[in-house]
C-alpha positions as CSV (number, residue, x, y, z in Angstrom):
1,M,-0.3,0.1,0.2
2,T,1.3,3.4,-0.9
3,Y,-0.4,6.8,0.4
4,S,-1.7,9.9,-1.8
5,L,-2.1,13.2,-0.5
6,F,-4.1,15.9,-2.8
7,V,-5.2,19.3,-2.4
8,D,-8.4,20.7,-4.1
9,L,-7.3,24.2,-5.3
10,D,-10.9,25.2,-5.2
11,R,-11.4,24.4,-1.4
12,C,-7.8,25.9,-0.3
13,I,-8.3,29.1,1.2
14,G,-4.7,29.9,2.4
15,C,-5.3,29.8,6.1
16,Y,-2.3,27.9,7.1
17,A,-4.3,25.6,9.5
18,C,-2.0,22.5,8.0
19,E,1.2,24.3,8.8
20,V,-0.2,25.2,12.5
21,A,-1.4,21.4,12.7
22,C,2.0,20.0,11.4
23,K,4.3,22.0,14.1
24,Q,1.7,21.1,16.8
25,E,1.6,17.4,16.0
26,H,5.5,17.2,15.9
27,D,6.3,20.0,18.3
28,L,8.3,21.8,16.0
29,P,10.0,24.8,17.1
30,V,10.1,28.1,15.2
31,G,11.9,27.9,12.1
32,P,11.4,24.3,10.7
33,R,8.2,23.9,8.5
34,W,7.3,20.3,7.2
35,I,4.4,21.7,5.3
36,R,4.3,25.3,3.5
37,V,1.4,26.9,2.1
38,V,2.4,28.8,-1.3
39,Q,0.4,31.6,-3.0
40,D,-0.1,31.4,-6.6
41,G,-1.2,34.3,-8.4
42,P,-3.2,36.4,-8.6
43,K,-3.2,35.9,-12.3
44,K,-5.4,36.8,-15.2
45,I,-7.3,33.4,-16.4
46,S,-10.6,33.8,-18.8
47,G,-10.6,37.7,-18.3
48,G,-10.7,37.5,-14.4
49,L,-8.2,37.3,-11.7
50,Q,-7.6,33.8,-10.1
51,L,-5.5,33.4,-6.6
52,D,-4.7,29.8,-5.5
53,F,-3.0,28.6,-2.6
54,Y,-1.5,25.0,-2.1
55,P,0.6,23.4,0.6
56,K,4.0,21.9,-0.6
57,M,5.5,19.1,1.6
58,C,7.8,16.1,1.0
59,K,6.8,14.4,-2.0
60,Q,7.6,11.1,-0.5
61,C,9.5,10.4,-3.9
62,E,9.8,7.0,-5.7
63,D,13.5,7.3,-5.8
64,P,14.1,9.7,-3.1
65,K,17.4,11.9,-4.1
66,C,17.4,13.1,-0.6
67,A,18.5,9.5,0.7
68,E,20.7,9.1,-2.2
69,A,22.8,12.2,-1.1
70,C,23.0,11.0,2.6
71,P,26.5,9.9,3.3
72,E,25.2,8.0,6.7
73,K,22.2,6.2,5.0
74,A,20.2,7.7,7.6
75,I,16.9,8.0,4.8
76,S,15.2,5.4,3.7
77,K,12.0,4.4,1.7
78,R,9.5,2.4,3.7
79,A,7.7,-0.6,1.9
80,D,4.3,1.7,2.5
81,G,6.1,4.5,0.3
82,L,7.0,6.7,3.1
83,V,10.4,8.4,3.3
84,T,11.9,8.5,6.6
85,I,15.0,9.6,8.6
86,N,16.5,7.6,11.2
87,L,17.5,10.3,13.8
88,N,20.2,8.1,15.2
89,L,22.1,7.9,12.1
90,C,21.9,11.6,11.1
91,T,25.0,13.4,11.7
92,G,23.2,16.6,10.5
93,C,25.7,17.1,7.4
94,R,22.5,18.6,5.3
95,A,23.7,16.6,2.3
96,C,20.1,15.5,2.1
97,V,19.0,19.1,2.0
98,E,21.0,19.9,-1.2
99,G,19.9,16.6,-2.4
100,C,16.1,17.3,-2.5
101,P,15.0,18.6,-5.7
102,F,12.2,20.2,-4.6
103,G,13.7,22.1,-1.8
104,L,11.3,20.2,0.7
105,M,14.1,18.7,3.0
106,G,14.3,20.7,6.2
107,F,16.8,20.9,9.0
108,D,16.4,21.7,12.6
109,Q,18.5,24.0,14.0
110,E,17.9,23.0,17.6
111,T,18.5,19.4,17.1
112,E,21.1,19.6,14.4
113,K,19.3,17.0,12.4
114,A,17.5,16.5,9.2
115,S,13.6,16.9,9.3
116,K,10.8,16.4,7.0
117,C,7.2,15.5,6.6
118,D,6.7,11.8,7.0
119,L,2.7,12.1,6.6
120,C,2.5,11.8,10.1
121,A,3.6,8.1,10.3
122,E,2.5,7.5,13.9
123,R,-1.0,8.8,13.5
124,L,-1.2,6.3,10.2
125,K,-0.1,3.6,12.4
126,Q,-3.1,4.1,14.9
127,G,-5.5,4.6,11.4
128,L,-5.5,8.2,11.6
129,E,-5.0,10.3,8.7
130,P,-2.2,13.2,8.8
131,S,-2.5,16.0,11.2
132,C,-2.8,18.6,8.3
133,V,-5.4,16.6,6.6
134,A,-7.7,16.2,10.0
135,L,-7.5,19.9,10.7
136,C,-7.7,21.5,7.2
137,A,-10.6,24.2,7.8
138,G,-11.5,24.0,4.0
139,K,-11.3,20.2,3.8
140,A,-9.0,21.0,1.0
141,L,-6.5,18.3,2.0
142,I,-7.6,14.7,0.7
143,F,-5.7,11.6,1.8
144,R,-6.3,8.3,-0.4
145,E,-5.2,6.0,-2.7
146,E,-6.8,6.6,-6.1
147,V,-6.0,9.4,-8.3
148,S,-8.3,12.0,-9.3
149,E,-9.4,13.0,-12.6
150,N,-10.3,16.7,-11.5
151,P,-7.8,19.3,-13.0
152,R,-8.1,21.5,-10.0
153,M,-6.9,18.7,-7.7
154,I,-3.3,18.5,-7.4
155,R,-1.5,15.2,-6.0
156,L,1.0,16.4,-3.5
157,V,2.4,13.1,-2.4
């Protein structure tokens, strides 16, 4: 089984609740953000203005370049598709941060270790959806397996 996370652009209101939920769930200090809400626009489409918001987080890549870049082999891809960091092996060299082609690998200044979204692996183990999905005010984040045909729904993971 692999996980998929989508954002429905028609529902995301740019409230940043997903960012707050993630920081609270993982007790992240000021600074590191495992999910970032990005503003796209405003831009002119069909004679009108359109402004979209969408979150960005680790894509749980099929072939994670962050893992490839890590000299300590602290990053691995699990059987369920999640890319995780073994903090006991991480030396804080930041090679993984440089290796991520999407700029979504983080670094925690306090712990001096790499950090990133793991889709709330602990919540998944309990049968719960990721915290960002559970607390999305606009119900724009959708956690499921099937791919959507809606052109205004973007696959994040």
